[in-house]
N, C-alpha and C positions, 0 to 999 in steps of 0.2 A: 819797082815791084810790077809784075806783070800780071795783069786782070785775067782770070779765068772764065773760061766758057760756061755758060749753063749747062744743064744736062740736054736740053732742048736744042741749043746750038750745036752740041756735041754730036747730035742725032741720038742721044740715049732717049729711053722711055722711062718715066718714073712712074712706079706703080701709085695708085691714089692715097691719100694718108686715111689711115683707118679712124672712123668715127665712132664716137660712143653709139652703144647699139640703141636704136629708136624705141619708141613704145610698141610697134608694130612687132619688131625683131623679138622682143621681151615677150610678148603676146604669143609670137609663133613657138618660140622656146617653150612657154609654158603650156602650149598646147601639145607640143610635141612629149613633154613629160608629162603632162595628164593621159594620154593617150598609152603611155607605158605603166600608168596606174599611179602615178605622185597625186595623193590627194592634196598636198600642200599647192601645187602647182593649180588645180583645178579650183582650190579655196582663192588663189590671186585672181582667175579668170571670173570666178564668181563675184570677188568683191569689185572687180571693173567692170561688172556688165547689169549688176543686179538694179541698180537705181533704174536705168533705161528699159530694162525688161519689166520692172514694176509698174512703171508709168505706162507702158505701153497696153499691158493687161489690163491695168485697173480702168484705162479709157475704152480699151475693146469691150470690157465685161461688163460695164456699165456702173461701176462703183467699186468701195473698198471691200465690200461684203465678202467676195470669193477671193480676191485679187490676192492674198498673203498665199492660200493654198494652190492658188493657181500658177503662182511663180515658184514656188517649191517644186511644183509638179514639172515645171518647166526644166530647173535645173537637175532633177533626179533623171529627167529624160535625156537631157544632153550628157550627163554623166554615163549613162547606159550606152549611148548612141555616138559617144566621142570617137569611136573607131570607124565610123562611117565617114567623119570629117576629112575630105579630101585636101584642103587648103586651095580649092580653086577660087574660094570667096574668102573674104575676111571672115574670123570667127565669128565677130559680132554679127555680121549680115547672115551667118548660119545659126547663130544662136536665136537672133530676129524671127526668122522665118519659121524656125522651130515651135518659138511662142505664139507667133501669129496661128499655125496650123492646130495647135493643142487649144487655144481660145476657141477658134471655130468650130472643134469638135466638141468642146465643151458646150458651146452654144446650142449646138444641133442637137444635143442630147438635154441641155436645160430646158430648150423650147417644147420638148414632148412632156415636161412635169409640172410647166407654170405657163400661164398664159401670157401670151407676147401680142401685144397691141402695136398693130403696124400702122394706123391711122393716127391722125392728127389729135383726135379727142384725147389719147393717152396723157398727152401733155398737159391737157387741163386738169388732170386728176393727180399728176406727180407731185409729191410732197416738196416742199421749199425746203432748202437748210434754213432760211430766215424768216421767221415769224413776222416780220415788219416789212410790210410790202412797198416801204420808201426806200429801202435799201436795194441796191443795184445787185442783180443776178451775177455771178462770177461765172468764167467760162466753163469750168468743171461743171457746174450745175447744168448750164446750157447743154454741154455736152451729154449727162447722164440722161436730159428729159427728150432727146433726140429717139427716133423709133430705132429698134435694133440695126436693121439694114442701113439706113441712113448713117447711123453711127458708127458703124463697121467701117464703111467706104469712107468716110469724113476722116477719121483717124488713120487709115491706112494711106490716104491720099495727101490730106493737108497736114497730118502731124508726122507721118513715118515718112513721107515722100515717094510711096509707090509709085508707079504709073497705072494708068488705066488698064492696059493690057495685062501686068500682073495681077491686079486685082480681079480683074475676070476671070484669070486661070483659078487665082485662090478662091475665089468664092462660086466659082461654077455658075456666072452669069455673063452677060454679053458687055463688051465695052460700052454700048449705046445704056444699057441699065447702069452701070457704073457711074457714067456721066450725069444720066439723071436724078440717081441717088444721092451724087454727091451735090448736084444743083438744090434739090429739095433740102439736104441738110444745111446747107449755108443760109437758105432762106428762111429755114426754121429756126437756126442759131441767131441770124440777125433778128428776126422777129422778137425772140424771147431776150436779147441782150440788151433791145432797145427798151422793154417795157420798164 
């Protein structure tokens, strides 16, 4: 029996095997369908991203009180602006940026209607979730007690992974301000978590 040459030995190229679609492929397909008006495709995108967006919004806004409404606004705005998504970045990245911008705009508007404390004294008056001082404060409580500017930068940098340059562009501050606020946030967090 004569041995056959492999396709490569015979000088032939073999096309790569088709692999099952990846999650990124499915997401790209859902984005294209949603851009064409398919509400079911957009619902799949919503389900894939809602938990991460809710977590981001809750942390940036400083609690759960307005988070649900803001998350709803993010996805309404995403549906309205889906036609502007060009696919240069992942859909999740685009949606994340949309959420950050919406929360920042909301915070600017909220800052006019309520008193915002940017000094450390506000932390002394913030209510604790626990009435027992011997119980340790959790990370979410400590995060909610941070002054707004420090909390925004902490969440964007340490939780969401933005670079200082990106944060500076988003918030309209300098890189140095971003770094200083991050340091301040970390020191305040450490102080409150060690209590």
